[in-house]
N, C-alpha and C positions, 0 to 999 in steps of 0.2 A: 588203289586202298591198300592199310597191311588188314592181312586174312589171319583167320586164328592157324591156321597153321607156318608162321614168318614167326609168334609170337613169342620171347623167349622166359619175359619179365609174370608172373602172379599177383596179385593184390588183393588183398582180404578185407573186411569192411573189419574192425578193431572190435566189436560188439565181438563178434564169432572166440575171442578170451574170454571176456568174461559175463557171458553167457553157462553159464553151470548147462538149460539147456544143449548146449552145441559144446563143453566141454569134447567129451568125447568123444565124436563126431572132430573135432579141429584136430584130440589127438593125432588119429591114422591116420591127419591127410595130413601128416604135417610130413609125422612116419615115412609115408611115403617120397613126399616130394624134395627125401634129402634121401632116401637113397635115390633118389636122378640126379641129391647133385644140381635140384633146382634154385632159382632166384625168386624170393616173394619176401612181400612185404604187407603191412598191415594198414587201412585209410584211421585216421581221426575220425573225428568231425561227422558223423555218418547215424544216421535217425534207425536203418536196417538195418542186415545182413546183404540186400539185394543188389551187389554195389554193378552190376552188370547190366539194371535197368538205368542208372543218373553218371553214370562217370561217359564219361567222354569218347568218342569217337578215333581211334589208327585210320590218319591220314597217309604220314611215308612219315621218314623219323623224322622230325621234326613236328609236325601240324596233328591236332589232335581239330576236333572238334567237339563243343560242348552245346546239342540243345535246350528247347524247353523242356522241364522234367519234370509236362505238370497235367501226370497223365488223371484220368475216369477215375477210377478206384479209392483215389488220394486225395479226394475233391469235396467230400462228405468230409460233417461236423462232429459227428462224433469221435470218440477213444478211435481208437487204431486207422487213426483218415490222416489227416490235414498231420497233427501229430507223427506222423511217420514220416513224412515225407522229408529229406536229404535237401540239402540245397548244394551244387554241382559244382559252381562260382568259388564255397567255404573250402568244399571236402579240396581243389584243385589250386587255390593261397596254402590250404596245410600241410603242403608240397613241396610246391611254388615249381605247379603244372600253370605255365602261359598256352592260356587254347584260345580258341578262334567263336565266335559266339555266332551262333539262328539262328534264326526269327521260331524254326521246325521247330513245335510236336513232336515228340513221339518220349516209348522209352528205350531202354538197349537191348532190351527181352523180347521185343518185332525188332528185330533187325541181327537179321540171319546173312554172313555175307562171303566173298571169294577175295578175290584181286579186282576183281568186272565189276559184279555184278552181287546187287542185293537185291534179297526176299524178303518183304515184311506181310503180315494181315490186311485187309484192308482197312480197316481202325486207321492209321494212318492219315486217308483218305478222309473220314468221322472227325477224327479229330485237328484237322488243318483246314474245314470244310468253308468256317469264316474268312479265308483267307485269302485260302487258294482254289482252283480248281485244278481238277484231278489229272490236266491235263498240261497246266503250270505248275499243279507238286509231283507231280514226274521229274519235268525238266531241274527245277528249284532240289530236288534230291540227287537228280547227276548233276549238278554241279557244283552242287557241295560237297556230294562225297566226292567225284571225286571219278566216277565208272558209267560206262557204258548200258549197262545190262539194269530196266529195276521193275523186275515184277510184284507185283500184287495178288493173293490170292485168297481168297473167301475163309474172315475171324472162327473159329468153332464156336461152335456159338454156348458150349458149356466152361468157353474159355471165362473169365470176368473180365481176362487181364487180357487176350486181347494179340500172346503172342507167334511168334514164329519160332522160339529154339525149343523147342519144342511136337513142332509137329516135323520137320528135316532140319539138315544139318549138310552144309557141303562132302561130299568125297573129296573131291579137288576143285577142280574147276569150268566144265564145263558138268559133273553127275551131283547130282540129289537123293540122298540118302531118306525115305518119306516114313514114316510113322500109318504100320500098321492104320490105324484105324481111317486111313484116310487114303487108304487103294483103288477104294469102288465113287471117291472126290474126283468125275469128269473134267470140273471146275478149273479147282488144280491144275491137272498134272499136261488139262488143254496147257494154262497158261503157261505151266511151265518147258511144255515144249516150244513152244511160240517165238520163246526166250531159248532159244536151239539148249537147251535144258536134255542132259535123258535122264532117269526115274530108278531107284535100283528104292526098294523095300525091309525091313525090315519088321520081321514076325516072329510070331512062338507057337508053338503045337503044344499045348499045357491042355489039362479036360477040363480046367474054370481058373481062365486070361484074374490075373493079378491090378487093382482096376490102374497100381502107378506102374506100371510097368511104359506107360505115355513120357519115362523119364527117363529112361536110358540114352535116350536122344542129346537129352540134356546133361552132357558132358563134359567135358572142361579140356581144351585141348589144347596143349602147342607144337612149337617143331619139336623136343624132343618126344613127346612123351603124352598121349589121352590117358584120365582120368576119368574111367565108369562106374554109371552110380550100382549098387546093388542093392536087395532090402527082407534080404533070408526065402526067397523065394527060386519058385518050378524055374522062370523064364532067367536067370540073375546066367545061370552056362552059356543058355541061347542067346542074349544078348554078346558075353563073352566073345564066342561063337563069328556072331552072325557081323560085332564087331572089326576081327582082327581078322575075317576075312576081304571088307568090305576095306579095311583100313593096315592094307598090307605093308605096306609100309614102316606101320609101326607096332610089324609083329615078336614080340618080346619088350614091349615101353608101353603091354595093354594092367592098369593096374584099377584092379573095382573096390572103388570104400562104402561102406557101410552106409549109408544116407535118411533111415526110416524117420534119422530126429528133425533131420531138416522137411524131408518131403508132406508133411502134413501140412506143412504150412503155406505149401504149395510152390514149392521149385528147391533143381538141386545145385549141379557143379557147378552148368556153366551160368546159372544163374549166381550163385554168393563171390565169383569170381570176375574178374576186368583185366585182364591180358596185354601187357605193349611187346614191339618190337623196341627191347633198348643198344 
């Protein structure tokens, strides 16, 4: 499977250009990407900015798997739920991308991957409980995404979306960097260890922790650089120093982007981007 560190092209929702709430953030992102000489594009026909959630998973140079994007948080009847659901097949058709369809119900924010391992919260089992037993589900994920290892970790009860991409990220195919909130989560750590994964933690020494510091691990990663969130808080510099240490091959290729205007809606840089190898 194509890992984040294999990618070279970035996609964003066109809504980032048309919604004035995000104009300053996008301006900073584009300026930084231009400095890196990065290739980026905009996706039409999206209903919200969280493209990571509904765009397909890339398996190899030519294969993309489109899953059923029907998350529980978009299944209400009030404004802000069903009317914000993007239909991936429409977007993929608009950019002439052929995909293979899967009946798995999931969203990309709950899909942290390396080349041979996927980490998801147990929400994936809940969403697919009427169609697959847990054993069959794991086998289905392995076969669909062509990976050897699947790790299911406990869902953060405070996260209504049930995503894993704010909880941890791969440093390399053998090591996972975990958010400090989960340092005492023995269940999570036990399952990662059982899968043969080593762990590190990102932590902050401040007088008062800012509630947004979960979002530093929601960075945007390609093969050439990392875009790291910042918020104008004490943790910003500590996060930068730690990411630079843990991802030493990216030294000099890490840039901070102020994500204050976006994080208030529940996501950060990984959430608003879809990265591919082209």
